[in-house]
C-alpha positions as CSV (number, residue, x, y, z in Angstrom):
1,M,-12.9,-181.4,143.4
2,R,-10.0,-182.4,145.8
3,R,-11.4,-179.7,148.2
4,I,-14.8,-181.3,148.1
5,V,-13.3,-184.7,148.8
6,G,-11.2,-183.4,151.7
7,I,-14.3,-181.6,153.2
8,A,-16.2,-184.8,152.9
9,L,-13.4,-186.9,154.5
10,L,-13.3,-184.3,157.3
11,S,-16.9,-184.5,157.9
12,L,-16.7,-188.5,158.0
13,T,-13.9,-188.2,160.5
14,A,-15.7,-185.7,162.7
15,L,-19.0,-188.1,162.7
16,V,-16.7,-191.3,163.8
17,S,-15.1,-189.3,166.3
18,C,-18.4,-188.4,167.8
19,K,-18.8,-192.0,168.9
20,N,-18.6,-192.2,172.8
21,N,-16.0,-194.7,173.8
22,D,-16.8,-194.1,177.5
23,Q,-20.2,-195.5,177.1
24,F,-22.2,-197.7,175.2
25,T,-26.1,-196.7,174.3
26,V,-29.2,-198.8,174.1
27,E,-32.3,-197.2,172.1
28,G,-35.1,-199.3,172.6
29,K,-38.8,-199.9,171.8
30,L,-41.1,-202.4,173.7
31,A,-44.2,-202.7,171.8
32,N,-47.4,-203.8,173.2
33,A,-46.0,-202.9,176.6
34,Q,-49.5,-202.3,178.2
35,D,-49.2,-201.4,181.7
36,V,-45.2,-201.7,181.9
37,K,-44.1,-198.1,182.7
38,Q,-40.3,-198.9,183.6
39,V,-37.7,-201.1,182.4
40,M,-34.7,-202.0,184.4
41,L,-31.0,-202.5,183.1
42,Y,-28.9,-205.3,185.1
43,R,-25.2,-206.1,184.5
44,Q,-25.4,-209.8,185.3
45,D,-27.3,-209.8,188.9
46,K,-26.4,-206.2,189.6
47,L,-28.9,-203.5,188.7
48,V,-27.2,-200.5,187.0
49,D,-30.1,-198.2,185.5
50,S,-33.7,-197.7,185.0
51,A,-35.6,-195.8,182.2
52,L,-39.4,-194.7,182.0
53,L,-40.9,-195.7,178.7
54,N,-42.1,-192.8,176.5
55,E,-45.7,-192.4,175.0
56,D,-44.1,-194.5,172.1
57,N,-43.0,-197.3,174.3
58,E,-39.5,-196.2,174.0
59,F,-36.4,-195.7,176.2
60,K,-32.6,-195.1,176.1
61,F,-29.7,-196.3,178.5
62,N,-26.1,-194.9,178.5
63,V,-23.8,-196.9,180.5
64,A,-20.2,-197.5,181.1
65,S,-18.7,-200.9,180.5
66,P,-14.9,-200.9,179.7
67,D,-14.9,-204.6,179.0
68,P,-17.9,-206.5,177.0
69,D,-20.2,-208.1,179.9
70,F,-23.7,-209.4,180.0
71,Y,-26.4,-207.3,180.5
72,Y,-30.2,-207.8,180.5
73,I,-33.1,-205.7,180.3
74,A,-35.9,-206.2,182.8
75,A,-39.5,-205.6,181.8
76,K,-41.6,-207.1,184.7
77,D,-41.7,-210.8,184.2
78,K,-39.7,-210.4,180.7
79,N,-35.8,-210.5,180.6
80,Y,-33.9,-209.7,177.4
81,L,-30.2,-210.4,177.4
82,F,-27.5,-209.2,175.5
83,V,-23.8,-208.0,175.6
84,A,-22.2,-204.7,175.4
85,Q,-18.9,-202.5,175.9
86,N,-18.0,-199.0,175.6
87,G,-18.6,-197.6,172.2
88,D,-21.6,-199.7,171.1
89,E,-24.3,-198.1,169.9
90,L,-27.4,-200.8,170.1
91,T,-30.9,-200.9,169.1
92,F,-33.3,-202.9,170.8
93,N,-36.8,-203.9,169.7
94,A,-39.1,-206.5,171.1
95,D,-42.8,-207.0,171.4
96,Y,-43.9,-207.6,175.3
97,Q,-46.8,-209.9,174.4
98,N,-44.2,-212.4,172.3
99,T,-44.9,-215.7,174.4
100,L,-41.4,-217.0,173.2
101,G,-39.8,-214.0,174.4
102,E,-38.1,-213.3,170.9
103,Y,-36.5,-209.8,170.6
104,S,-33.7,-208.4,168.4
105,I,-30.7,-206.3,169.5
106,D,-28.5,-204.8,166.6
107,G,-25.4,-202.7,166.5
108,S,-22.3,-204.8,167.4
109,D,-21.0,-208.0,166.0
110,V,-21.3,-209.7,169.4
111,A,-24.9,-208.5,169.9
112,E,-26.0,-209.7,166.5
113,K,-24.1,-213.0,167.2
114,L,-26.1,-213.5,170.6
115,E,-29.2,-212.6,168.5
116,E,-28.2,-215.5,166.0
117,Y,-27.9,-217.8,169.0
118,N,-31.4,-216.7,170.4
119,K,-33.2,-217.8,167.3
120,I,-31.3,-221.0,167.7
121,S,-32.5,-221.3,171.2
122,T,-36.3,-220.2,170.4
123,K,-36.5,-222.5,167.4
124,Y,-36.1,-225.6,169.7
125,G,-38.0,-224.0,172.7
126,K,-40.9,-223.8,170.2
127,V,-40.9,-227.4,169.6
128,Y,-40.4,-228.0,173.5
129,L,-43.8,-225.9,173.9
130,D,-45.4,-227.8,171.1
131,I,-44.5,-231.3,172.7
132,Q,-46.0,-230.1,176.2
133,K,-49.0,-228.7,174.8
134,E,-49.8,-231.9,172.8
135,Y,-49.3,-233.9,176.0
136,E,-51.6,-231.8,178.0
137,Q,-54.3,-231.8,175.6
138,K,-54.4,-235.5,174.8
139,L,-53.9,-236.3,178.5
140,S,-56.9,-234.2,179.6
141,Q,-58.9,-236.0,176.9
142,D,-58.0,-239.5,178.3
143,P,-55.8,-239.8,181.5
144,S,-55.7,-243.3,181.1
145,Q,-53.3,-242.8,178.1
146,K,-50.5,-241.3,180.3
147,A,-48.2,-244.0,179.8
148,Q,-48.6,-244.6,176.3
149,L,-48.6,-240.5,175.5
150,E,-45.1,-240.6,177.5
151,A,-43.6,-243.4,175.5
152,V,-44.3,-241.5,172.2
153,L,-43.3,-237.9,173.4
154,I,-40.5,-238.4,176.0
155,P,-38.4,-239.8,172.9
156,R,-39.2,-236.6,170.5
157,F,-38.6,-234.3,173.5
158,E,-34.9,-236.3,174.2
159,K,-34.6,-235.9,170.4
160,N,-35.1,-232.1,170.6
161,I,-32.9,-231.6,173.5
162,E,-30.1,-233.4,171.7
163,A,-30.6,-231.7,168.5
164,F,-30.5,-228.0,170.5
165,A,-27.3,-229.4,172.4
166,N,-25.3,-230.3,169.2
167,E,-26.4,-227.1,167.4
168,S,-25.5,-225.0,170.7
169,L,-22.0,-227.2,170.9
170,T,-21.2,-226.2,166.9
171,F,-22.2,-222.2,167.8
172,A,-19.9,-222.2,171.1
173,A,-17.1,-223.7,169.2
174,Q,-17.5,-221.1,166.3
175,N,-17.3,-218.1,168.9
176,K,-14.7,-218.9,171.6
177,D,-13.6,-215.3,171.0
178,N,-16.8,-213.6,172.2
179,L,-19.3,-214.1,174.8
180,A,-22.0,-215.0,172.6
181,G,-20.2,-218.4,172.8
182,F,-19.7,-218.5,176.3
183,Y,-23.5,-218.1,176.7
184,A,-24.1,-220.8,174.6
185,I,-22.2,-223.3,176.3
186,G,-23.9,-222.1,179.5
187,S,-27.2,-223.4,178.1
188,L,-26.2,-227.1,178.1
189,D,-27.2,-229.7,180.8
190,P,-24.0,-229.8,182.8
191,T,-24.8,-233.5,183.8
192,R,-25.1,-234.5,180.1
193,Y,-22.3,-232.5,178.8
194,E,-19.4,-232.3,181.5
195,A,-16.6,-233.3,179.3
196,Q,-17.6,-230.6,176.6
197,L,-18.1,-228.1,179.5
198,L,-14.5,-228.9,180.8
199,S,-13.2,-228.5,177.4
200,Y,-14.6,-225.3,176.7
201,A,-13.5,-223.9,180.0
202,A,-9.6,-224.9,179.5
203,D,-10.2,-223.1,175.9
204,I,-11.3,-219.7,177.3
205,K,-9.5,-219.5,180.3
206,G,-7.9,-216.1,180.6
207,K,-9.8,-214.8,177.4
208,F,-12.0,-212.7,179.4
209,P,-10.0,-211.6,182.4
210,N,-12.2,-209.1,183.9
211,N,-15.6,-210.9,183.2
212,R,-17.0,-212.2,186.3
213,A,-19.2,-214.8,184.7
214,V,-16.5,-216.4,182.7
215,N,-14.2,-216.6,185.7
216,D,-16.8,-218.0,187.8
217,F,-17.3,-220.7,185.3
218,V,-13.6,-221.5,184.6
219,Q,-13.1,-221.7,188.4
220,R,-16.3,-224.2,188.7
221,M,-15.1,-226.3,185.9
222,E,-11.7,-226.8,187.7
223,K,-13.5,-228.3,190.8
224,V,-15.5,-230.3,188.7
225,K,-12.6,-231.8,186.9
226,A,-11.3,-233.2,190.2
227,V,-14.6,-235.3,190.3
228,S,-14.9,-236.1,186.6
229,V,-14.7,-239.1,184.8
230,G,-11.2,-240.6,184.8
231,Q,-10.3,-239.1,188.1
232,T,-10.0,-240.8,191.3
233,A,-12.8,-240.0,193.9
234,P,-11.7,-238.5,196.9
235,D,-11.8,-240.0,200.2
236,F,-14.4,-238.8,202.8
237,E,-15.9,-240.0,206.0
238,S,-19.7,-239.4,207.3
239,A,-22.1,-241.0,209.8
240,S,-24.2,-244.2,208.9
241,V,-27.6,-244.7,209.8
242,D,-26.8,-246.4,213.0
243,G,-24.3,-243.5,214.1
244,K,-21.0,-245.2,213.3
245,N,-18.6,-243.8,210.5
246,L,-18.1,-244.6,207.3
247,K,-15.2,-243.9,204.6
248,L,-15.5,-244.2,201.1
249,S,-12.1,-246.0,201.2
250,D,-14.0,-248.7,203.1
251,F,-15.2,-250.1,200.1
252,K,-12.0,-250.2,197.9
253,G,-11.7,-253.2,195.9
254,K,-15.5,-253.1,195.0
255,Y,-17.5,-251.5,192.2
256,V,-19.5,-248.7,194.0
257,L,-22.2,-246.6,192.9
258,L,-21.9,-243.5,195.1
259,D,-25.7,-242.1,194.9
260,F,-26.4,-238.6,196.2
261,W,-30.1,-238.4,197.2
262,A,-32.7,-237.3,199.5
263,S,-36.1,-238.4,200.9
264,W,-37.7,-235.2,199.6
265,C,-36.1,-235.4,196.2
266,A,-39.1,-236.9,194.1
267,P,-36.7,-237.8,191.2
268,C,-34.8,-239.6,193.6
269,R,-37.5,-241.6,194.9
270,Q,-38.7,-242.2,191.3
271,E,-35.1,-243.8,190.5
272,N,-34.9,-245.8,193.7
273,P,-36.9,-249.0,192.3
274,N,-34.3,-249.2,189.6
275,L,-31.5,-248.7,192.0
276,V,-32.7,-251.6,194.0
277,K,-33.0,-253.7,191.2
278,Q,-29.5,-253.0,189.9
279,F,-28.4,-253.8,193.5
280,N,-30.1,-257.1,193.7
281,T,-28.8,-258.1,190.2
282,F,-25.2,-257.2,190.6
283,K,-24.5,-257.3,194.5
284,N,-22.8,-260.9,194.1
285,R,-20.4,-259.6,191.4
286,N,-18.6,-257.4,193.4
287,F,-21.0,-254.3,193.4
288,T,-22.4,-252.2,196.2
289,I,-24.2,-248.9,196.6
290,L,-23.4,-246.2,199.1
291,S,-26.0,-243.5,199.2
292,V,-25.3,-240.1,200.6
293,S,-28.6,-238.3,201.8
294,L,-28.9,-234.5,201.8
295,D,-31.9,-234.7,204.3
296,D,-31.7,-232.7,207.3
297,S,-34.0,-234.8,209.3
298,R,-33.2,-238.5,210.7
299,E,-36.8,-239.7,210.9
300,K,-37.8,-238.8,207.1
301,W,-34.1,-240.1,206.1
302,T,-34.7,-243.7,207.7
303,K,-38.3,-243.9,207.0
304,A,-37.4,-243.3,203.0
305,I,-34.9,-246.1,203.4
306,Q,-37.5,-248.4,204.8
307,D,-40.2,-247.5,202.6
308,D,-37.9,-247.9,199.4
309,K,-36.2,-250.9,200.5
310,L,-32.7,-249.5,200.0
311,N,-30.9,-252.6,201.6
312,W,-27.2,-251.0,201.3
313,F,-25.3,-248.6,202.9
314,H,-26.2,-245.1,203.8
315,V,-24.6,-242.1,205.3
316,S,-25.8,-238.4,205.8
317,E,-24.4,-235.5,207.7
318,L,-28.5,-234.1,207.8
319,N,-27.3,-230.7,206.6
320,Q,-29.0,-230.9,203.2
321,W,-27.1,-228.4,200.6
322,N,-24.4,-227.8,203.5
323,S,-23.3,-231.2,203.1
324,Q,-19.5,-231.1,203.0
325,V,-19.4,-234.4,200.8
326,A,-21.8,-233.1,198.4
327,K,-19.7,-229.8,197.9
328,Q,-16.5,-231.9,197.8
329,F,-18.3,-233.7,194.8
330,Q,-19.8,-230.8,193.4
331,V,-23.1,-231.8,193.6
332,E,-25.7,-229.1,192.6
333,A,-28.4,-231.3,191.6
334,L,-30.4,-234.4,192.9
335,P,-30.3,-237.2,192.1
336,S,-26.3,-237.3,191.4
337,S,-24.3,-240.4,191.2
338,F,-20.6,-241.4,190.6
339,L,-19.6,-245.3,189.2
340,L,-16.2,-246.1,190.7
341,D,-14.0,-249.0,189.9
342,P,-12.4,-251.2,192.6
343,N,-9.7,-248.6,192.8
344,G,-11.7,-245.6,193.2
345,K,-11.4,-244.4,189.9
346,I,-14.7,-242.6,188.4
347,L,-15.8,-244.6,185.3
348,A,-19.2,-242.8,184.7
349,K,-21.7,-240.2,186.2
350,N,-25.2,-239.9,186.6
351,L,-26.1,-243.0,184.8
352,R,-30.0,-243.8,185.5
353,G,-32.6,-246.4,184.7
354,E,-31.8,-248.8,181.5
355,E,-28.4,-246.6,180.9
356,L,-27.1,-247.7,184.5
357,E,-28.3,-251.5,183.9
358,E,-26.6,-251.6,180.5
359,F,-23.2,-250.0,181.8
360,L,-23.0,-252.5,184.8
361,K,-23.7,-255.5,182.4
362,K,-20.9,-254.3,180.3
363,T,-18.6,-253.5,183.3
364,L,-19.1,-256.1,185.8
365,R,-17.4,-259.3,184.7
């Protein structure tokens, strides 16, 4: 009996030792692949392997990855993300015709955590698609109801976004020891959840020293921290509309809305009437606006200023996204704004519409 148990234990040891710790494997099946003949494997943004689908739409990858990292399987217009490292033996399944992009990948704790988060993302993504479908259907039936539809559906959309963000934050906080948590935090809107992103970056700094995506995120957040709420805005100098140079420090002693925009930016132009309203309402209460344009055409820039009646201070390097001021303030989307107090301290960021008006009412005495 002892000999039998001993043999069994030796056999089990042999099976375990057969696991290849110099590579990870992914055995996958892509159902309903139709004309998809080949899938590609990327490590972050670098192609590392490719595989042909067999007659059963199956494929296999063997790849070396000493540290856990992000990979995705690309099948034509579909991408399937997962995390892997040496020793993992993963099983992938997906239906190529699934419109929500659902898939499963099992075989490691992190892979299963990522699958858990994908279910969260899919849940809220489905709500978004349902709202979008309802909007398009009702709008096609009666285009005159556009404003009424938006009044009803936009709050539902915002509520869904907020619920998704809250669940993502909870998941990320519970998974700071693995890349699934990092992926979840990366799903948040950085303009809305900057404080949470900064906090998360501080918590995971040094935990994944060989992961480029994590390192890039931490470094980016360190730059963002310099222009986050509570910090003093860095000074800069740029050419105004009349060709004279203006400095941000020229406005010390006033509340300043530092507004990044461009004539070609539709959301910026849609927000401009609100800025005009707030400027006219609060300009006599120690408030002004300094707009930094990311245009590259002086003619289009100045025409937009005139057309939108933006009667405040304007500067531009006329260099679009190569603007040094935009880089200094870590501006990655338009419109972006920073509300500064008379000492140049950043009080708030990216306030728009009624939110900006309410903040100014409470702040300007």
